[in-house]
Residue, then its C-alpha position, 0 to 999 in steps of 0.5 A: m500500500g501507499y502507492t497513491t498521492w495526496s491531493s489537497d484539492m481532492y480533500d477539499r472536495l471530500r471535506s465539502s461533501y461532509t459539511n451537512k453530515t453528522g459523525k453518525d452519518i459518516f461513521s455509519s458502520h454497526g461493527m468492525s469492517d472486515n478490512m480493518s480486522p486484525f484477525g490473521v493479519r501477518y503484516r501491514e506494509s509501508r513500502d517504497s515505490a517510484v512515486h514514494p522513493q523515501s517513504l516514512a511510516v506513521q501509525v496513528y491509533l485512535d481511541v474510539t471509546g466514549s468521547m474520544g470518537r470525536i477525534p476521528e470526526v474532526l480528522v475526517k471533516q476538518k484536519l486530514g489536510s492539515l496532517m498531510n500538508t503540514l508533513m509535506a511542507h516541512g520535509i516529509e515528502h512521502p508520509q505513509i499513514l496507517f490509521g488504526a483504532i483501539g478500545d478495551h480488550q476487557c469489555d469491547r467487541f473490537p478493541l483493535q482495528v488496523g487499516q493500511f499504510e496509505s499516502g493518497t487522499e481517497e485511501l486515507n479518507r476511506w480508512l478513517t471513515e471505515t473505522y468503527l466507533e464502538g464507543g465502549g470502554g469499561g470505566q476503569h480509566m484504562e484502555s488497550y493502547l498496548l495492542a497498538w504497540w503489539f501490532a506495530a512491533r510484531h505485525t508491521a514491515t516498513d522500508c524506512f527502517e528495513k532499508r534505511g535504518q530510519k525509525g517510523f512513528v507510532f502515535t496512540i491517542g486517548d485520555e486514559w492509562t494503558w492496561n498492563n497486559v493481555d492474556p494470550h487467549v484473549l489476544q488469540r480471540i481478537t487477532g487469531m495469533r497464538e502467543k505462548q505467554m502473557i503480553s506485557a505492555g512494557q515488553v511490546l512497547q520496548e519492541a515497538m521502540y526498536s523500529n519506531h519513535v513511539f508517542h502517546i498523545h494524552v487528550n487533556e480534556g474532560s473528566y481526566r483533565n490533569a488527573p494524576m492517576i493518568i498523567e503520572p504513570w504516562k510521564a514515568l513510562l514515556g518521559e518526553r514522549l508523552i504529549s499532553l494536548d489541551d485541545h483535541r482539535a489540534v491532534a493533526e497538527t500535533i502529530a505532524s509537528t512531532v514528526a517534523v521536530l524529530q527530523g530537525v524542523d524548528l517548532q516555532q517555525m512550524a507553529s507560525s503556519f497555524d492559527a493562533q489557538t492551534a499554534q499555542s496548543v501545539v507549542n505547549a504540547v510538543g515543546g518538550v520534544k526535541k530531535g534526539t529525544r531518547d527512548n525511556q526505560f520502563p519502570t516496573i512500578y507502573l508496568k507489572 
């Protein structure tokens, strides 16, 4: 996947078609699409091509529990263009984006959904709108972000890393803490993959970081705004790879800015192209991220 190209004009036409549609109109599925099922998926691949000779793999896993379902709607209706255009305007000429979704493996029917790596307008729009917004979650202030790390670590293959030793990017986005482990029988039910032992968050996070820069964007709004029981574990686990964002509408610019900063682009220069409110949110969120940001070790106090 990832052999088509981005067109701002095409996105503008798509966006205008959503003007009078609600989120329920756009995300109309009553269950997970077969195309986004992780069951039996060996790899999702990001590959170079004549069109994209220097591809860069970026995985974006959206929390689709509860109120977090508003973020896919914002991306589709307003901000997919901001994500792609910001990346391409700041030296990332060939981004290939995989959109996925996570829920709660303890109680949701579909706690992991995975699209394909894409660069084209219609294809990116397709995977976003095909996402099933289950809206579940179990009320324990934990979701299954570790499933995204597991999939990124063990079931993606990227030319940027395999050919050039260039790490890709993995972003999880949500407002809760992660479950610390997944029972192998539960994982097999969800994905069809057999694992011999319990899957721990620390282990799959470390594996994912081998070939990716891994970030979590904590949407610092709602009932968990500034909540120590959520933020402190994330800080201890990820350090400056935790991005606390005070406005969910700025997710696209935050992702693009983080990728660009790690490629050496000046954050203030980037933010100057955003409107004032978005620029302030992005600078506040991404200000601690620097080129050379290191991978943290994983304290057992939070991952047991």
